[in-house]
N, C-alpha and C positions, 0 to 999 in steps of 0.2 A: 273750826269746823273740821269734822271726821273725814277720812277718806270714803267712807260708805256715803255721807251725805253728799259729798263731793261729785261722786259717781252719779247720783240720783237727781243731780241739780240740772238746771238749764245749760249749764256749760260744760257737758260732758266731754266735748272734744278738748278743752284745756285739761280736765282731769286725766283723760288717755295719754296726753302729751307729757303730761308732768310724771305719770307711771313710767311711760318709756324711758325719760330722762332719768328717773332714778334707777331704773333697770340697768341702763348703760353705764351709769356711773358706778354703779354696785360691781357689775362683771368687771369693767375695766380696772378698778382696784383690786377685785379679787384675783384677776390673772396677774397681775403684777406682784401681788403679796404672794400668791403661791410659788411662782417661778423665780422672781427676783431678777428677770431677765426680760428686756423689752424685745420681743422677737416672736416670730410666728412659731419657732421651734420650741417655746416655751408652754405652748398649749398643750397641756398635759391630757391622758387620757380619762382622768376624773374629772377634770375641768370641762370637757367636752359632754361627759355624762350630764354635769350639773347643768349645763347651758340647755341641753336638750330637756331634762326635767321642767327647767322654767316655762320653757316653749309649751310643753303639755300642758302644764299648770295654766297658763295664761289662756290656752286654748279652752280649757275645760271652764275657768273662770268666766270667759266672754260668752259661753254657751249657756252656763247657769245664769248668768246675768240677763241674757235675752230671754230666758224662760220666765223668770220673776218677773221681769217687767211686763211680759204680755200676759203670764197665767196660762200658757197654751204650751205642750210640751211637743216641739217641732221646729225645724229651720224655718217654716213659714210664717211662724209667728215672730219671728226676729223682725223688729220694726224697723222703718227706714232710717231713722238716727242711729239706732243701735247698730245697724250694719255699717253706716257710715263711718261710726266710732271704731268699730271693730276693724274695718280696713284701714284706718289711719294707724291704729297699733300695728298692725301687719306690716306697714310699710315703714313705720320708724324703725321696727325691730330689722327689718331687711337693710336698711340704710346703716342701722348700728353695726349689724354683722359686716357687711361690706366694708365700712370705714374700719373696722377693728383690723380685718384681714389685710386692707390696704398698708394701714399703720403698722402693721406688726411684720409684714412681709416685705416691705418695700426694699430693705437692704438686701434681703436673700434674692428678690427679683433683679435687682441691679447685678449682682454677684453671679447668678445664674446666667444673666444675659450674656456678660462677660465671657464665662467660661464656655458658653455654647459657642460664641463668635471664636473663640482660640480653637477649640475643636475643630471648627467647620473649615478654619483657615490650614490647620494641620492637615485635615483629610485632604483639602484640595491640593496641599503640596505633595503630598503622598502620591495623588493621583496623577498630577502633573509629572512628577519623576518617573513614576511607572509607564505614563505614555511616552515619555522623552527616550526612556530605555528601550521600550519595546519598538519605537521606531529606529532607534540606531541599530538595533539587531536585525531588523527588516532591511535597513539598508544595507547594512555589513553584509547578509545573506544574499542579497540580490547582485552585490559586486561580486561576491565570489561566484556566484553562479553565472554571472556574466563572463567572468574570467575564465572558468571551467569550460564556458560553451565556447569562447573564443579559442582556447587551446584546442578543444575538440575539433573544431572547423579546421584550425591549421593543420593539426595532425592529420584529418582524413583526406584533406586537399595533398598533404605530402605523401601518404600512402597511396593514393590514386596516381600520383606522378610516376612513383617507383614502381607501381605494379605494371602501368602502361610500358615504362622503360625495360623492365626486366622482361616481361611478356614479348616484347619486339626484339630483344637481343636473344632470348631462348630460342625463340621460333627461328632465328637465323642460324644459330649454331647448331641447333638440332637437327637442321636439314643436312649437315654434313656427317651425320651418325646416323646407324642404323640399329642403334638401342638406346634406350633411356635406362641408366642405373644410378642408384645413390652413389655408387662410386666416382662418378665422374664430378669434377670439382665444382660446377654450376649448382650442384644439387647439395652441396655441403653448406653449413650456415656460413654467413659474412656479415662483417659489421660495416656501417656507413656512418660516420661521424659526419654532422651538420651542425654547421656554426648556429647558434641561438635556437637550435631546434632538438639537441639532445643527441643520443646515439641510436641508430636505428640497426635492428638485427633482423636479418632476412632468412628465411629457410623455405626451400622449394622442395616438393616431392612430387615425383611422378605418381600418377594414378593408373586407371585401367586394371586395377589389381583384383577384381571381384566378378560374380556372374552379373553379365549386363541385363538389367531388367527392361531397358528401352530397346533392346536388341535380342529379344528372345525368339521372334518368329521370323519367319521367311518373308519376302516382299509382299506375300498376300496378307499379312498382318493376323494370321490366324494358326496356321501352322509351325509348331516348334521346330526349330533347328535341330536336325539329327544330332549334330556334335554336342548339343548343349543337353540332350535327352537324359544322359546317364549321369551328369552334373546335376540335374535337376532333381532328378528323383534320389540321388544319393543326400542332396541337401536336408529333403524333408525328413529322411531316415534319420539323418544327424539330429535334426531338431526334434525326434519323436513326434512328428505331426504327420505322418502318412494319412493321404485323402485328402489334404488341403492342397495338393500340387495343381488337381485341374481346376480346382475352384479359383485359385490365384489366376491360372491361365485364361479361364472364363472371364475373370473380372479386368484383365488387360487385352485380351484380343478384340479384334474389330466387329466381329459379327454377334449375333444375339442367340447362338445354337448353343445349348449344354452340351458339355463333355459328359463321357459315362461317369456316373456316380457325382455329377456336379449338377450346378442349377444356373441359370440367368435371371439376373433381376434388372429392374428398372434403372437402378441407382448405380450400376456397374459403369466404371469411366471409359472401358472399352479402348484404350489407346495407351501408350506408355505413360508412366508417372512423371510429373516434373518434380516431385519429391517422394522419398520412400515412405515418408509419413502419411501419405495418402492410403497407403493398404489398410490404416486405422480406421476407414470406413467400413470394413467387414470387422465391426466390432465383437460381433459374436464369436468369431474364430482368430481374429489376429488381435492380439493384447499388446499392451505397450511393453510387458516383459517378454513376450514373444519376439516382438519386432526388435528391441533392443538389448534383450538379454539381462538376466538378473541373478545374483547370487553366484558369480562367478561361471554361469552358464551362457553361451554364446547365442547371440539373437539372429534373425534374419538378415539385419543390416551388417552382421559381419560377415555374410556370405555374398550379398548382393550390393548393387550400386547403380545409379543411374547415370555416374560419369564414366563412360566407357564408350569407345567405337565398335564393340562388339567382339572384341577379343580380350584375353586376359594377359598381361605382362608377367612373364616368369620371374623377371628380374627384381619385381616388388610385391608380388601375390603372397599373401601369409600361406603358412604352410597348410592349416586348416581348408584352405580354399583349393590349393593344388591338390590336396588329398581326394576332391572331388571329380577330378577330371580323368578321362580314360587313359589308362598305361602308366598312372603316377602311383599306383599302389605298391605294396609290401617296401614301403621305407624310401622310394625313389623321391618322394616329395622332400623329405628331409636331407637328403643327399643334394639335391638342387639348391635348396636355402644353404646349404654350407658351402657349396661351389661358387655361387654367385657373391659371397662375400670376399672370397680371394680374387674372382676375375668375372667380368660380365658376361653374360649368355647373349650372343649376338645372333645365332640361328638355331633352327632345330638339330641340324648336324652335330652342335656341340654336345647335344645332351646324350649321344652315343658314346661320348668318352666316359661317362659316368657309370659305375657298376649296378646292374641291373637293367639299365637302358638298351634298346635296341632300335633297328630301323623301324620297326612295326610301332614302337612308341612314337617315334616322329610322325607315322602316318596319322596314328590315331588322335595327334594334336594338331595336325595341320591347319584346321579351319577355326581353332578355338584358342590355341596359344599364340602369343605373340611377345617381343621383347622392346616394343616401342610403345610410348604412352602418347594419346592425343590430349588428355586433360591432365592438367596439374594443380596442385594446391600450394598455395604460397602464404607463410604466416610471417607477417611483421609485427615486432613489437617496438615501441618507443621508449627508451630509457632516459632518465635524467641525468645531469651530469653526476650524481650521488650513486648512478647503478640501479636505483629504484626504479621499478617497472611502471609504465603509464599506461596507456591506450593500445591494445592489440587489435589485430585484423586477421581474418581468415578469408583468403579469396581462392575461389576455384575458377581458372580461365582455360579456354580452348586455344591449344597453340596453333592449330591449323587456322581458324578463323580470326585468332587474335582478339577474341572477346570475353569480356568477365561474365561468367554464368552464375556466380554465388558471392556475396560479399557479406561478412558478418562482422559486427565490432564487440568488444567485450572491455 
């Protein structure tokens, strides 16, 4: 019996089955003969094209078969039995392709699975090692940070003990002298070795060395002290900012009445400043460079201070500050600076011994010049056994009240 007669016979399903089996056998042998290797990798590009061509021809064959059987051109003329046969061929072809891929790629799938597991294990190991390393670094940094903080707390406590001790001793000693000068031995650097805490270097400097911003006015809080009037005007002339002197006075005095050529604003503090940086509130007129100086040019902070009882200690005042005071012009300020290096100045009458000074000079300086300081600055630095620097402290204290007024750490 021919293949065509078999297809038109009552046993169409069997015929389709035989066709699919023959096609499967043909392609199985064809793939093996072409590549000579049993595996999915041997499925070449041309083999794939041939397989797709057969699928197309089978589809066309089935379509033509259905048209010839029904005599009508259209899918709707495809009879029930023909449709079942066509579906059977499609199922058989699908099973053939699935079995072929599984048969050819079984070894590759197993190898690929093993490789994937190996890569996953390696990646997991790398991740665990990275996490462990990061955690160890974190713990190490925390331990170091805790160690540094412990050292800082210990140093801070030690600095506080030293400050209170030195402040009390200095207050007692200072009462026996009428002056404060860097020539006195307690104002020279001294070293204190402390077991297990390193070496501590202490340097004390007397202050009250500039124009006192907190003591500019008379007790009424508004009128500028007469003895400071000339120094105040000279300072603004040195700063090349004439016109700001009244504005600053209005900013600091207690009333809300503006001086000539000045203004009063609601944001003015109208009190003595707690820190000289408060003057920066006047941002349109007082800039950081004007306040602190820049480019080698002196600033307002080089002429004024808030740490003063109201007078300027001529034993420690800079030359550029003494030049602002009445009676210390024509080089007298320089002569005072040279003389105090040799011997401290104890009273105003000592100035008359200097060339260019007179009794009038002493009179002019009566209410502004002094030779004793109420405030002192102490610098403490902790050194380790190798002499390397550690934490440093800058403390300003009031000898009279024996209180710390400023504390800085670096």
